[in-house]
LOVEX-819514 format. One record per residue (C-alpha): residue number from 1; residue in one letter; x, y, z. Coordinates in steps of 0.05 Angstrom, whole numbers, plus 5000, padded with zeros to 4 digits. Example, Ala and Ser with C-alpha at 12.3 -4.5 7.8 and 13.67 -1.06 7.14 Angstrom:
LOVEX-819514
pos: 1, code: A, east: 5246, north: 4910, up: 5156
pos: 2, code: S, east: 5273, north: 4979, up: 5143
end
This chain:
LOVEX-819514
pos: 1, code: M, east: 5000, north: 5000, up: 5000
pos: 2, code: A, east: 5027, north: 5069, up: 4983
pos: 3, code: K, east: 5050, north: 5116, up: 5038
pos: 4, code: G, east: 5000, north: 5168, up: 5016
pos: 5, code: D, east: 4942, north: 5119, up: 5025
pos: 6, code: D, east: 4969, north: 5100, up: 5095
pos: 7, code: D, east: 4970, north: 5173, up: 5115
pos: 8, code: A, east: 4900, north: 5185, up: 5087
pos: 9, code: R, east: 4873, north: 5124, up: 5124
pos: 10, code: R, east: 4904, north: 5148, up: 5189
pos: 11, code: R, east: 4871, north: 5216, up: 5181
pos: 12, code: L, east: 4804, north: 5182, up: 5168
pos: 13, code: S, east: 4812, north: 5139, up: 5231
pos: 14, code: R, east: 4817, north: 5201, up: 5275
pos: 15, code: P, east: 4754, north: 5232, up: 5305
pos: 16, code: T, east: 4730, north: 5283, up: 5254
pos: 17, code: P, east: 4686, north: 5344, up: 5264
pos: 18, code: Q, east: 4630, north: 5314, up: 5223
pos: 19, code: G, east: 4585, north: 5374, up: 5232
pos: 20, code: A, east: 4639, north: 5419, up: 5204
pos: 21, code: I, east: 4648, north: 5373, up: 5144
pos: 22, code: V, east: 4574, north: 5377, up: 5129
pos: 23, code: A, east: 4573, north: 5453, up: 5139
pos: 24, code: V, east: 4632, north: 5464, up: 5092
pos: 25, code: L, east: 4603, north: 5420, up: 5037
pos: 26, code: A, east: 4536, north: 5455, up: 5046
pos: 27, code: V, east: 4569, north: 5523, up: 5036
pos: 28, code: A, east: 4604, north: 5495, up: 4975
pos: 29, code: G, east: 4537, north: 5472, up: 4947
pos: 30, code: L, east: 4506, north: 5541, up: 4960
pos: 31, code: A, east: 4564, north: 5575, up: 4925
pos: 32, code: S, east: 4555, north: 5527, up: 4866
pos: 33, code: S, east: 4480, north: 5539, up: 4857
pos: 34, code: F, east: 4489, north: 5614, up: 4868
pos: 35, code: M, east: 4525, north: 5617, up: 4801
pos: 36, code: F, east: 4460, north: 5603, up: 4765
pos: 37, code: T, east: 4425, north: 5666, up: 4791
pos: 38, code: L, east: 4487, north: 5709, up: 4794
pos: 39, code: V, east: 4472, north: 5748, up: 4730
pos: 40, code: V, east: 4396, north: 5747, up: 4733
pos: 41, code: P, east: 4392, north: 5820, up: 4758
pos: 42, code: I, east: 4432, north: 5845, up: 4699
pos: 43, code: Q, east: 4408, north: 5796, up: 4646
pos: 44, code: S, east: 4361, north: 5846, up: 4611
pos: 45, code: K, east: 4416, north: 5900, up: 4612
pos: 46, code: L, east: 4472, north: 5856, up: 4585
pos: 47, code: P, east: 4467, north: 5880, up: 4512
pos: 48, code: E, east: 4478, north: 5952, up: 4536
pos: 49, code: L, east: 4531, north: 5934, up: 4588
pos: 50, code: L, east: 4572, north: 5890, up: 4541
pos: 51, code: N, east: 4557, north: 5928, up: 4476
pos: 52, code: A, east: 4532, north: 5864, up: 4443
pos: 53, code: S, east: 4468, north: 5837, up: 4412
pos: 54, code: R, east: 4416, north: 5802, up: 4455
pos: 55, code: D, east: 4431, north: 5736, up: 4418
pos: 56, code: D, east: 4504, north: 5742, up: 4437
pos: 57, code: T, east: 4491, north: 5761, up: 4510
pos: 58, code: A, east: 4445, north: 5700, up: 4517
pos: 59, code: W, east: 4509, north: 5659, up: 4518
pos: 60, code: V, east: 4526, north: 5690, up: 4586
pos: 61, code: V, east: 4471, north: 5645, up: 4614
pos: 62, code: T, east: 4474, north: 5588, up: 4563
pos: 63, code: S, east: 4549, north: 5576, up: 4571
pos: 64, code: T, east: 4542, north: 5564, up: 4646
pos: 65, code: L, east: 4486, north: 5514, up: 4635
pos: 66, code: L, east: 4524, north: 5476, up: 4582
pos: 67, code: A, east: 4588, north: 5473, up: 4623
pos: 68, code: A, east: 4550, north: 5448, up: 4684
pos: 69, code: A, east: 4515, north: 5392, up: 4645
pos: 70, code: V, east: 4579, north: 5368, up: 4611
pos: 71, code: I, east: 4628, north: 5374, up: 4669
pos: 72, code: T, east: 4585, north: 5345, up: 4725
pos: 73, code: P, east: 4583, north: 5271, up: 4705
pos: 74, code: I, east: 4656, north: 5273, up: 4682
pos: 75, code: A, east: 4677, north: 5304, up: 4748
pos: 76, code: G, east: 4639, north: 5249, up: 4785
pos: 77, code: R, east: 4679, north: 5195, up: 4750
pos: 78, code: L, east: 4744, north: 5232, up: 4762
pos: 79, code: G, east: 4726, north: 5237, up: 4835
pos: 80, code: D, east: 4713, north: 5163, up: 4839
pos: 81, code: M, east: 4781, north: 5148, up: 4808
pos: 82, code: Y, east: 4828, north: 5202, up: 4834
pos: 83, code: G, east: 4796, north: 5228, up: 4898
pos: 84, code: K, east: 4732, north: 5267, up: 4908
pos: 85, code: K, east: 4762, north: 5321, up: 4951
pos: 86, code: R, east: 4817, north: 5333, up: 4900
pos: 87, code: I, east: 4766, north: 5343, up: 4844
pos: 88, code: V, east: 4723, north: 5388, up: 4888
pos: 89, code: L, east: 4784, north: 5433, up: 4898
pos: 90, code: V, east: 4798, north: 5433, up: 4823
pos: 91, code: L, east: 4726, north: 5454, up: 4809
pos: 92, code: L, east: 4728, north: 5509, up: 4862
pos: 93, code: A, east: 4794, north: 5535, up: 4833
pos: 94, code: T, east: 4761, north: 5536, up: 4764
pos: 95, code: L, east: 4705, north: 5578, up: 4794
pos: 96, code: V, east: 4754, north: 5628, up: 4821
pos: 97, code: V, east: 4792, north: 5633, up: 4755
pos: 98, code: G, east: 4727, north: 5641, up: 4716
pos: 99, code: S, east: 4701, north: 5694, up: 4763
pos: 100, code: V, east: 4765, north: 5735, up: 4758
pos: 101, code: I, east: 4765, north: 5731, up: 4682
pos: 102, code: A, east: 4692, north: 5755, up: 4680
pos: 103, code: A, east: 4704, north: 5809, up: 4732
pos: 104, code: A, east: 4764, north: 5837, up: 4694
pos: 105, code: S, east: 4733, north: 5833, up: 4625
pos: 106, code: P, east: 4700, north: 5894, up: 4593
pos: 107, code: G, east: 4669, north: 5855, up: 4536
pos: 108, code: I, east: 4626, north: 5796, up: 4518
pos: 109, code: V, east: 4681, north: 5745, up: 4503
pos: 110, code: G, east: 4714, north: 5747, up: 4571
pos: 111, code: V, east: 4647, north: 5745, up: 4607
pos: 112, code: V, east: 4624, north: 5684, up: 4568
pos: 113, code: I, east: 4691, north: 5648, up: 4581
pos: 114, code: G, east: 4686, north: 5665, up: 4655
pos: 115, code: R, east: 4615, north: 5642, up: 4660
pos: 116, code: T, east: 4633, north: 5577, up: 4625
pos: 117, code: L, east: 4687, north: 5564, up: 4677
pos: 118, code: Q, east: 4638, north: 5582, up: 4733
pos: 119, code: G, east: 4589, north: 5529, up: 4708
pos: 120, code: A, east: 4640, north: 5474, up: 4721
pos: 121, code: V, east: 4631, north: 5484, up: 4797
pos: 122, code: T, east: 4563, north: 5450, up: 4794
pos: 123, code: G, east: 4599, north: 5383, up: 4800
pos: 124, code: V, east: 4616, north: 5402, up: 4872
pos: 125, code: I, east: 4546, north: 5382, up: 4897
pos: 126, code: P, east: 4544, north: 5309, up: 4873
pos: 127, code: L, east: 4616, north: 5300, up: 4894
pos: 128, code: G, east: 4600, north: 5329, up: 4962
pos: 129, code: I, east: 4543, north: 5280, up: 4970
pos: 130, code: S, east: 4590, north: 5222, up: 4952
pos: 131, code: I, east: 4641, north: 5247, up: 5003
pos: 132, code: L, east: 4588, north: 5246, up: 5057
pos: 133, code: R, east: 4572, north: 5173, up: 5042
pos: 134, code: D, east: 4646, north: 5156, up: 5048
pos: 135, code: V, east: 4666, north: 5194, up: 5111
pos: 136, code: L, east: 4605, north: 5204, up: 5156
pos: 137, code: H, east: 4575, north: 5156, up: 5206
pos: 138, code: E, east: 4517, north: 5118, up: 5177
pos: 139, code: D, east: 4467, north: 5151, up: 5225
pos: 140, code: R, east: 4484, north: 5220, up: 5198
pos: 141, code: V, east: 4489, north: 5206, up: 5124
pos: 142, code: D, east: 4416, north: 5214, up: 5103
pos: 143, code: T, east: 4406, north: 5280, up: 5140
pos: 144, code: A, east: 4471, north: 5308, up: 5113
pos: 145, code: I, east: 4455, north: 5286, up: 5042
pos: 146, code: A, east: 4387, north: 5320, up: 5047
pos: 147, code: L, east: 4421, north: 5385, up: 5066
pos: 148, code: I, east: 4473, north: 5383, up: 5011
pos: 149, code: S, east: 4423, north: 5363, up: 4958
pos: 150, code: A, east: 4376, north: 5419, up: 4979
pos: 151, code: T, east: 4430, north: 5470, up: 4965
pos: 152, code: L, east: 4416, north: 5460, up: 4890
pos: 153, code: G, east: 4352, north: 5499, up: 4901
pos: 154, code: V, east: 4370, north: 5540, up: 4963
pos: 155, code: G, east: 4430, north: 5575, up: 4932
pos: 156, code: G, east: 4390, north: 5602, up: 4874
pos: 157, code: A, east: 4331, north: 5625, up: 4917
pos: 158, code: L, east: 4375, north: 5659, up: 4970
pos: 159, code: G, east: 4427, north: 5684, up: 4920
pos: 160, code: L, east: 4377, north: 5722, up: 4876
pos: 161, code: P, east: 4363, north: 5778, up: 4927
pos: 162, code: I, east: 4437, north: 5782, up: 4943
pos: 163, code: S, east: 4453, north: 5791, up: 4869
pos: 164, code: A, east: 4397, north: 5842, up: 4862
pos: 165, code: L, east: 4422, north: 5882, up: 4922
pos: 166, code: I, east: 4494, north: 5883, up: 4895
pos: 167, code: T, east: 4473, north: 5907, up: 4826
pos: 168, code: E, east: 4428, north: 5961, up: 4855
pos: 169, code: R, east: 4484, north: 5989, up: 4897
pos: 170, code: S, east: 4547, north: 5979, up: 4855
pos: 171, code: D, east: 4578, north: 5963, up: 4787
pos: 172, code: W, east: 4560, north: 5896, up: 4755
pos: 173, code: H, east: 4633, north: 5873, up: 4757
pos: 174, code: V, east: 4626, north: 5869, up: 4832
pos: 175, code: L, east: 4581, north: 5808, up: 4823
pos: 176, code: F, east: 4640, north: 5769, up: 4795
pos: 177, code: W, east: 4690, north: 5795, up: 4846
pos: 178, code: V, east: 4642, north: 5771, up: 4901
pos: 179, code: A, east: 4638, north: 5703, up: 4866
pos: 180, code: A, east: 4714, north: 5699, up: 4864
pos: 181, code: A, east: 4720, north: 5716, up: 4937
pos: 182, code: L, east: 4667, north: 5665, up: 4955
pos: 183, code: G, east: 4705, north: 5612, up: 4915
pos: 184, code: V, east: 4770, north: 5628, up: 4951
pos: 185, code: V, east: 4737, north: 5622, up: 5019
pos: 186, code: V, east: 4703, north: 5556, up: 5002
pos: 187, code: F, east: 4767, north: 5528, up: 4972
pos: 188, code: A, east: 4804, north: 5543, up: 5037
pos: 189, code: L, east: 4749, north: 5512, up: 5080
pos: 190, code: V, east: 4747, north: 5448, up: 5038
pos: 191, code: L, east: 4823, north: 5443, up: 5040
pos: 192, code: W, east: 4824, north: 5452, up: 5115
pos: 193, code: I, east: 4762, north: 5415, up: 5139
pos: 194, code: V, east: 4741, north: 5361, up: 5090
pos: 195, code: P, east: 4779, north: 5295, up: 5095
pos: 196, code: E, east: 4799, north: 5256, up: 5033
pos: 197, code: S, east: 4762, north: 5192, up: 5020
pos: 198, code: V, east: 4809, north: 5134, up: 5005
pos: 199, code: L, east: 4754, north: 5096, up: 4968
pos: 200, code: R, east: 4777, north: 5096, up: 4895
pos: 201, code: T, east: 4756, north: 5061, up: 4831
pos: 202, code: A, east: 4815, north: 5028, up: 4797
pos: 203, code: G, east: 4828, north: 5031, up: 4722
pos: 204, code: R, east: 4839, north: 5082, up: 4667
pos: 205, code: F, east: 4797, north: 5144, up: 4654
pos: 206, code: D, east: 4753, north: 5136, up: 4593
pos: 207, code: F, east: 4775, north: 5197, up: 4552
pos: 208, code: V, east: 4738, north: 5174, up: 4490
pos: 209, code: G, east: 4674, north: 5166, up: 4530
pos: 210, code: A, east: 4683, north: 5234, up: 4562
pos: 211, code: A, east: 4692, north: 5267, up: 4494
pos: 212, code: G, east: 4632, north: 5231, up: 4465
pos: 213, code: L, east: 4587, north: 5249, up: 4524
pos: 214, code: A, east: 4610, north: 5322, up: 4520
pos: 215, code: V, east: 4597, north: 5328, up: 4445
pos: 216, code: G, east: 4529, north: 5293, up: 4449
pos: 217, code: L, east: 4505, north: 5334, up: 4508
pos: 218, code: L, east: 4528, north: 5399, up: 4477
pos: 219, code: G, east: 4489, north: 5384, up: 4414
pos: 220, code: V, east: 4424, north: 5367, up: 4450
pos: 221, code: L, east: 4429, north: 5424, up: 4500
pos: 222, code: L, east: 4446, north: 5475, up: 4447
pos: 223, code: A, east: 4384, north: 5455, up: 4409
pos: 224, code: V, east: 4341, north: 5459, up: 4471
pos: 225, code: S, east: 4369, north: 5523, up: 4499
pos: 226, code: R, east: 4376, north: 5562, up: 4433
pos: 227, code: G, east: 4318, north: 5532, up: 4393
pos: 228, code: N, east: 4272, north: 5589, up: 4411
pos: 229, code: T, east: 4322, north: 5640, up: 4384
pos: 230, code: W, east: 4346, north: 5600, up: 4323
pos: 231, code: G, east: 4278, north: 5572, up: 4306
pos: 232, code: W, east: 4257, north: 5502, up: 4326
pos: 233, code: T, east: 4258, north: 5477, up: 4254
pos: 234, code: S, east: 4319, north: 5516, up: 4232
pos: 235, code: A, east: 4381, north: 5480, up: 4205
pos: 236, code: P, east: 4426, north: 5497, up: 4265
pos: 237, code: T, east: 4374, north: 5472, up: 4315
pos: 238, code: L, east: 4361, north: 5407, up: 4278
pos: 239, code: A, east: 4435, north: 5395, up: 4264
pos: 240, code: C, east: 4453, north: 5405, up: 4338
pos: 241, code: G, east: 4394, north: 5366, up: 4365
pos: 242, code: L, east: 4394, north: 5306, up: 4317
pos: 243, code: G, east: 4470, north: 5306, up: 4314
pos: 244, code: G, east: 4474, north: 5305, up: 4390
pos: 245, code: I, east: 4425, north: 5247, up: 4395
pos: 246, code: V, east: 4464, north: 5207, up: 4344
pos: 247, code: V, east: 4529, north: 5219, up: 4381
pos: 248, code: L, east: 4497, north: 5198, up: 4447
pos: 249, code: L, east: 4470, north: 5134, up: 4417
pos: 250, code: V, east: 4539, north: 5117, up: 4390
pos: 251, code: W, east: 4569, north: 5136, up: 4457
pos: 252, code: G, east: 4520, north: 5089, up: 4493
pos: 253, code: W, east: 4538, north: 5032, up: 4446
pos: 254, code: Y, east: 4612, north: 5045, up: 4459
pos: 255, code: E, east: 4604, north: 5050, up: 4535
pos: 256, code: L, east: 4569, north: 4982, up: 4538
pos: 257, code: R, east: 4627, north: 4949, up: 4502
pos: 258, code: I, east: 4688, north: 4972, up: 4540
pos: 259, code: A, east: 4715, north: 4945, up: 4605
pos: 260, code: E, east: 4724, north: 5012, up: 4641
pos: 261, code: P, east: 4669, north: 5059, up: 4617
pos: 262, code: L, east: 4660, north: 5131, up: 4639
pos: 263, code: L, east: 4590, north: 5113, up: 4663
pos: 264, code: D, east: 4566, north: 5042, up: 4675
pos: 265, code: L, east: 4502, north: 5045, up: 4636
pos: 266, code: R, east: 4480, north: 4977, up: 4663
pos: 267, code: V, east: 4479, north: 5008, up: 4732
pos: 268, code: A, east: 4445, north: 5071, up: 4705
pos: 269, code: A, east: 4392, north: 5026, up: 4672
pos: 270, code: R, east: 4371, north: 4993, up: 4738
pos: 271, code: R, east: 4298, north: 5009, up: 4750
pos: 272, code: P, east: 4306, north: 5052, up: 4813
pos: 273, code: V, east: 4364, north: 5091, up: 4782
pos: 274, code: L, east: 4330, north: 5102, up: 4715
pos: 275, code: L, east: 4263, north: 5122, up: 4745
pos: 276, code: T, east: 4296, north: 5169, up: 4795
pos: 277, code: N, east: 4334, north: 5202, up: 4738
pos: 278, code: L, east: 4271, north: 5210, up: 4697
pos: 279, code: A, east: 4236, north: 5240, up: 4757
pos: 280, code: S, east: 4296, north: 5287, up: 4764
pos: 281, code: I, east: 4284, north: 5315, up: 4694
pos: 282, code: A, east: 4211, north: 5330, up: 4710
pos: 283, code: M, east: 4226, north: 5359, up: 4779
pos: 284, code: G, east: 4282, north: 5402, up: 4751
pos: 285, code: F, east: 4232, north: 5428, up: 4699
pos: 286, code: S, east: 4181, north: 5444, up: 4753
pos: 287, code: L, east: 4232, north: 5481, up: 4796
pos: 288, code: F, east: 4261, north: 5523, up: 4740
pos: 289, code: A, east: 4192, north: 5540, up: 4712
pos: 290, code: S, east: 4176, north: 5572, up: 4778
pos: 291, code: N, east: 4242, north: 5609, up: 4778
pos: 292, code: V, east: 4226, north: 5639, up: 4710
pos: 293, code: V, east: 4151, north: 5653, up: 4716
pos: 294, code: Y, east: 4140, north: 5680, up: 4787
pos: 295, code: P, east: 4193, north: 5736, up: 4783
pos: 296, code: Q, east: 4166, north: 5759, up: 4716
pos: 297, code: M, east: 4095, north: 5763, up: 4743
pos: 298, code: L, east: 4119, north: 5801, up: 4804
pos: 299, code: E, east: 4160, north: 5851, up: 4764
pos: 300, code: L, east: 4111, north: 5868, up: 4709
pos: 301, code: P, east: 4077, north: 5936, up: 4716
pos: 302, code: V, east: 4010, north: 5937, up: 4750
pos: 303, code: A, east: 3979, north: 5967, up: 4687
pos: 304, code: T, east: 3997, north: 5904, up: 4648
pos: 305, code: G, east: 3970, north: 5855, up: 4700
pos: 306, code: G, east: 4033, north: 5847, up: 4741
pos: 307, code: F, east: 4050, north: 5869, up: 4812
pos: 308, code: G, east: 4100, north: 5924, up: 4797
pos: 309, code: L, east: 4154, north: 5900, up: 4845
pos: 310, code: S, east: 4228, north: 5915, up: 4837
pos: 311, code: L, east: 4276, north: 5858, up: 4824
pos: 312, code: L, east: 4296, north: 5859, up: 4897
pos: 313, code: G, east: 4224, north: 5858, up: 4919
pos: 314, code: A, east: 4208, north: 5800, up: 4872
pos: 315, code: S, east: 4269, north: 5763, up: 4897
pos: 316, code: L, east: 4245, north: 5770, up: 4969
pos: 317, code: V, east: 4178, north: 5739, up: 4949
pos: 318, code: V, east: 4213, north: 5679, up: 4917
pos: 319, code: M, east: 4264, north: 5673, up: 4973
pos: 320, code: P, east: 4218, north: 5635, up: 5023
pos: 321, code: A, east: 4224, north: 5573, up: 4977
pos: 322, code: G, east: 4299, north: 5570, up: 4992
pos: 323, code: I, east: 4289, north: 5582, up: 5066
pos: 324, code: V, east: 4238, north: 5525, up: 5069
pos: 325, code: M, east: 4286, north: 5478, up: 5032
pos: 326, code: M, east: 4341, north: 5493, up: 5082
pos: 327, code: V, east: 4297, north: 5486, up: 5144
pos: 328, code: L, east: 4266, north: 5421, up: 5118
pos: 329, code: S, east: 4331, north: 5387, up: 5100
pos: 330, code: P, east: 4348, north: 5357, up: 5169
pos: 331, code: F, east: 4275, north: 5334, up: 5176
pos: 332, code: S, east: 4278, north: 5305, up: 5105
pos: 333, code: G, east: 4338, north: 5261, up: 5124
pos: 334, code: R, east: 4304, north: 5234, up: 5187
pos: 335, code: L, east: 4239, north: 5223, up: 5150
pos: 336, code: A, east: 4276, north: 5185, up: 5095
pos: 337, code: R, east: 4307, north: 5138, up: 5147
pos: 338, code: T, east: 4237, north: 5125, up: 5175
pos: 339, code: V, east: 4193, north: 5118, up: 5114
pos: 340, code: G, east: 4245, north: 5111, up: 5058
pos: 341, code: P, east: 4267, north: 5160, up: 5004
pos: 342, code: K, east: 4214, north: 5136, up: 4954
pos: 343, code: L, east: 4158, north: 5164, up: 4997
pos: 344, code: L, east: 4197, north: 5227, up: 5007
pos: 345, code: L, east: 4202, north: 5236, up: 4931
pos: 346, code: V, east: 4128, north: 5222, up: 4924
pos: 347, code: L, east: 4112, north: 5275, up: 4977
pos: 348, code: G, east: 4157, north: 5325, up: 4941
pos: 349, code: A, east: 4122, north: 5314, up: 4875
pos: 350, code: I, east: 4053, north: 5320, up: 4908
pos: 351, code: S, east: 4075, north: 5386, up: 4938
pos: 352, code: L, east: 4094, north: 5413, up: 4870
pos: 353, code: V, east: 4027, north: 5391, up: 4841
pos: 354, code: I, east: 3992, north: 5428, up: 4898
pos: 355, code: A, east: 4035, north: 5490, up: 4888
pos: 356, code: Y, east: 4020, north: 5497, up: 4814
pos: 357, code: G, east: 3947, north: 5478, up: 4824
pos: 358, code: F, east: 3942, north: 5532, up: 4878
pos: 359, code: T, east: 3972, north: 5584, up: 4831
pos: 360, code: L, east: 3924, north: 5566, up: 4775
pos: 361, code: V, east: 3866, north: 5580, up: 4822
pos: 362, code: L, east: 3896, north: 5638, up: 4863
pos: 363, code: S, east: 3948, north: 5686, up: 4835
pos: 364, code: S, east: 3917, north: 5755, up: 4842
pos: 365, code: E, east: 3954, north: 5777, up: 4905
pos: 366, code: V, east: 4027, north: 5777, up: 4924
pos: 367, code: W, east: 4013, north: 5733, up: 4984
pos: 368, code: H, east: 3985, north: 5680, up: 4937
pos: 369, code: L, east: 4053, north: 5675, up: 4904
pos: 370, code: V, east: 4088, north: 5674, up: 4972
pos: 371, code: V, east: 4046, north: 5614, up: 4992
pos: 372, code: A, east: 4058, north: 5579, up: 4926
pos: 373, code: N, east: 4133, north: 5589, up: 4933
pos: 374, code: I, east: 4133, north: 5561, up: 5004
pos: 375, code: I, east: 4097, north: 5499, up: 4979
pos: 376, code: I, east: 4148, north: 5494, up: 4921
pos: 377, code: G, east: 4203, north: 5497, up: 4974
pos: 378, code: V, east: 4171, north: 5438, up: 5009
pos: 379, code: G, east: 4167, north: 5399, up: 4943
pos: 380, code: I, east: 4238, north: 5412, up: 4921
pos: 381, code: G, east: 4265, north: 5404, up: 4991
pos: 382, code: F, east: 4235, north: 5334, up: 4996
pos: 383, code: G, east: 4247, north: 5315, up: 4924
pos: 384, code: Y, east: 4319, north: 5337, up: 4919
pos: 385, code: A, east: 4335, north: 5304, up: 4985
pos: 386, code: A, east: 4306, north: 5238, up: 4963
pos: 387, code: M, east: 4341, north: 5232, up: 4895
pos: 388, code: P, east: 4413, north: 5220, up: 4917
pos: 389, code: M, east: 4389, north: 5172, up: 4971
pos: 390, code: L, east: 4352, north: 5131, up: 4920
pos: 391, code: I, east: 4412, north: 5132, up: 4874
pos: 392, code: M, east: 4462, north: 5111, up: 4927
pos: 393, code: R, east: 4418, north: 5054, up: 4952
pos: 394, code: S, east: 4419, north: 5026, up: 4882
pos: 395, code: V, east: 4492, north: 5032, up: 4859
pos: 396, code: P, east: 4558, north: 5003, up: 4883
pos: 397, code: Q, east: 4598, north: 5049, up: 4928
pos: 398, code: S, east: 4652, north: 5054, up: 4874
pos: 399, code: E, east: 4600, north: 5086, up: 4828
pos: 400, code: T, east: 4572, north: 5139, up: 4875
pos: 401, code: G, east: 4609, north: 5199, up: 4845
pos: 402, code: A, east: 4592, north: 5183, up: 4773
pos: 403, code: S, east: 4521, north: 5162, up: 4789
pos: 404, code: N, east: 4507, north: 5226, up: 4829
pos: 405, code: G, east: 4538, north: 5266, up: 4773
pos: 406, code: L, east: 4492, north: 5232, up: 4723
pos: 407, code: N, east: 4432, north: 5249, up: 4768
pos: 408, code: A, east: 4454, north: 5322, up: 4771
pos: 409, code: L, east: 4459, north: 5320, up: 4695
pos: 410, code: F, east: 4387, north: 5297, up: 4689
pos: 411, code: R, east: 4365, north: 5354, up: 4735
pos: 412, code: S, east: 4403, north: 5402, up: 4689
pos: 413, code: L, east: 4366, north: 5373, up: 4629
pos: 414, code: G, east: 4301, north: 5390, up: 4664
pos: 415, code: T, east: 4322, north: 5461, up: 4681
pos: 416, code: S, east: 4350, north: 5475, up: 4611
pos: 417, code: T, east: 4286, north: 5447, up: 4579
pos: 418, code: A, east: 4244, north: 5491, up: 4625
pos: 419, code: A, east: 4285, north: 5552, up: 4607
pos: 420, code: A, east: 4273, north: 5540, up: 4533
pos: 421, code: V, east: 4200, north: 5519, up: 4536
pos: 422, code: I, east: 4176, north: 5570, up: 4586
pos: 423, code: G, east: 4216, north: 5624, up: 4551
pos: 424, code: A, east: 4183, north: 5606, up: 4486
pos: 425, code: V, east: 4114, north: 5608, up: 4517
pos: 426, code: L, east: 4126, north: 5676, up: 4549
pos: 427, code: A, east: 4154, north: 5703, up: 4484
pos: 428, code: T, east: 4097, north: 5676, up: 4441
pos: 429, code: Y, east: 4036, north: 5699, up: 4480
pos: 430, code: T, east: 4049, north: 5774, up: 4486
pos: 431, code: V, east: 4017, north: 5842, up: 4477
pos: 432, code: Q, east: 4052, north: 5906, up: 4457
pos: 433, code: V, east: 4055, north: 5959, up: 4512
pos: 434, code: E, east: 4090, north: 6022, up: 4490
pos: 435, code: G, east: 4128, north: 5983, up: 4439
pos: 436, code: T, east: 4150, north: 5929, up: 4488
pos: 437, code: P, east: 4123, north: 5857, up: 4484
pos: 438, code: I, east: 4093, north: 5837, up: 4551
pos: 439, code: P, east: 4071, north: 5766, up: 4569
pos: 440, code: T, east: 3996, north: 5758, up: 4573
pos: 441, code: A, east: 3955, north: 5723, up: 4626
pos: 442, code: T, east: 3949, north: 5664, up: 4578
pos: 443, code: A, east: 4025, north: 5658, up: 4576
pos: 444, code: F, east: 4029, north: 5653, up: 4651
pos: 445, code: T, east: 3971, north: 5605, up: 4656
pos: 446, code: L, east: 4002, north: 5559, up: 4604
pos: 447, code: S, east: 4069, north: 5562, up: 4639
pos: 448, code: F, east: 4036, north: 5541, up: 4705
pos: 449, code: V, east: 4000, north: 5484, up: 4669
pos: 450, code: L, east: 4067, north: 5460, up: 4641
pos: 451, code: G, east: 4098, north: 5463, up: 4711
pos: 452, code: L, east: 4039, north: 5424, up: 4737
pos: 453, code: A, east: 4046, north: 5372, up: 4682
pos: 454, code: A, east: 4120, north: 5363, up: 4698
pos: 455, code: A, east: 4103, north: 5353, up: 4772
pos: 456, code: V, east: 4052, north: 5300, up: 4754
pos: 457, code: I, east: 4104, north: 5264, up: 4711
pos: 458, code: A, east: 4153, north: 5266, up: 4770
pos: 459, code: L, east: 4098, north: 5237, up: 4815
pos: 460, code: V, east: 4083, north: 5180, up: 4767
pos: 461, code: M, east: 4158, north: 5163, up: 4760
pos: 462, code: A, east: 4166, north: 5164, up: 4836
pos: 463, code: L, east: 4107, north: 5117, up: 4847
pos: 464, code: F, east: 4138, north: 5064, up: 4802
pos: 465, code: I, east: 4206, north: 5064, up: 4837
pos: 466, code: P, east: 4214, north: 4997, up: 4872
pos: 467, code: R, east: 4223, north: 4996, up: 4947
pos: 468, code: G, east: 4283, north: 4967, up: 4983
pos: 469, code: R, east: 4358, north: 4973, up: 4980
pos: 470, code: A, east: 4402, north: 4943, up: 4927
pos: 471, code: A, east: 4445, north: 4884, up: 4945
pos: 472, code: E, east: 4508, north: 4927, up: 4937
pos: 473, code: E, east: 4483, north: 4975, up: 4990
pos: 474, code: R, east: 4464, north: 4921, up: 5039
pos: 475, code: H, east: 4531, north: 4885, up: 5030
pos: 476, code: P, east: 4582, north: 4937, up: 5011
pos: 477, code: S, east: 4639, north: 4888, up: 5022
pos: 478, code: L, east: 4616, north: 4843, up: 4966
pos: 479, code: P, east: 4656, north: 4847, up: 4901
pos: 480, code: H, east: 4621, north: 4881, up: 4843
end
């Protein structure tokens, strides 16, 4: 055994401040999800700020989404093979570099490059969940996982008012300097507090598989995220979408035929894993639909049927969802240990159904939207807590990083699809008010119906997930 492994094992054998480990990884998760709402307050002003067209500035958001989707499953496999803490540190360093590049850039190119690098940090959350499984006492794992998983929603909900406040009081570059400083602090905390897991997957990294997955995902996600701008039947959209699907099919064929694949698709095809991932797409759609629609309703002028709130005011209305997710996370873990994560996912989906149903009936007062967002916080808090538990009960311990990364990818597919579909609905059903297109009541109603439909799909998927732990989870010492 190598001396480095001996030293790592001795460090793991010492009493560790497990609460501190959870807290640091939770802060890392919050920092990661904060990147998705970082530029929301300046999104409409980007063409003016960067002296670029609206089509070009859309890449400030799209690039982050694409990087997150591509890097997350690859980072999970790298973590399984070379050490999860090590890859977390690499991703946090990438966040810092990207933030500095964007902060120092006066134009569109540097900001897009910086935002792309920022998107890579999304892989911190599934890696953090896998670290918890490796280093925490069994009695604390479920509660800790619920907390870390909830940060996917909490960071965005809590980060939006922070971003709004910064942009109202200072120059937009400060947003990126704050992100860089946050990355430095989290990097130092992870380096200091989080122990390295010595659980590793032997073998070689599948570079061909990583390249194939990246190309295929980029094609599909470009088609989904840019289809509304390019035209859904345009040559670029069809080329990206169909080309990406073909590449992914070839990639899947290749992965099933090599000894050391990037992702073990046979594990991913297990019924509980597959259904959980499909539910993740639907739940991601439901969450992001609310993030898009509610703020727009709140910010529209009263004369056009909105509530006339500022961005900061609208952010404060949406913020309770994040607070509820954070408060519920310890309870979610304990509930999962008692009734199982499947029921937790079912309860989360039911909560989302109730939230969108409530909004379809009552949405004429600000407090109606506050209540709806609180219920959404319950749904996402339960649902996002349950997903990694279901995954890790169904995969070998050597596959936790890659499998959690794949689950995060499916959530990203849901959010990116929601961004494209809801954006198209709000752009299609409009009226001209002083030369500006404003979404109509029909647009908002249809958006809520789509969010409700996604929640129902998540519920159906959850109901079909089989109960019980996989053999690998019950007997982790067995060879795989």
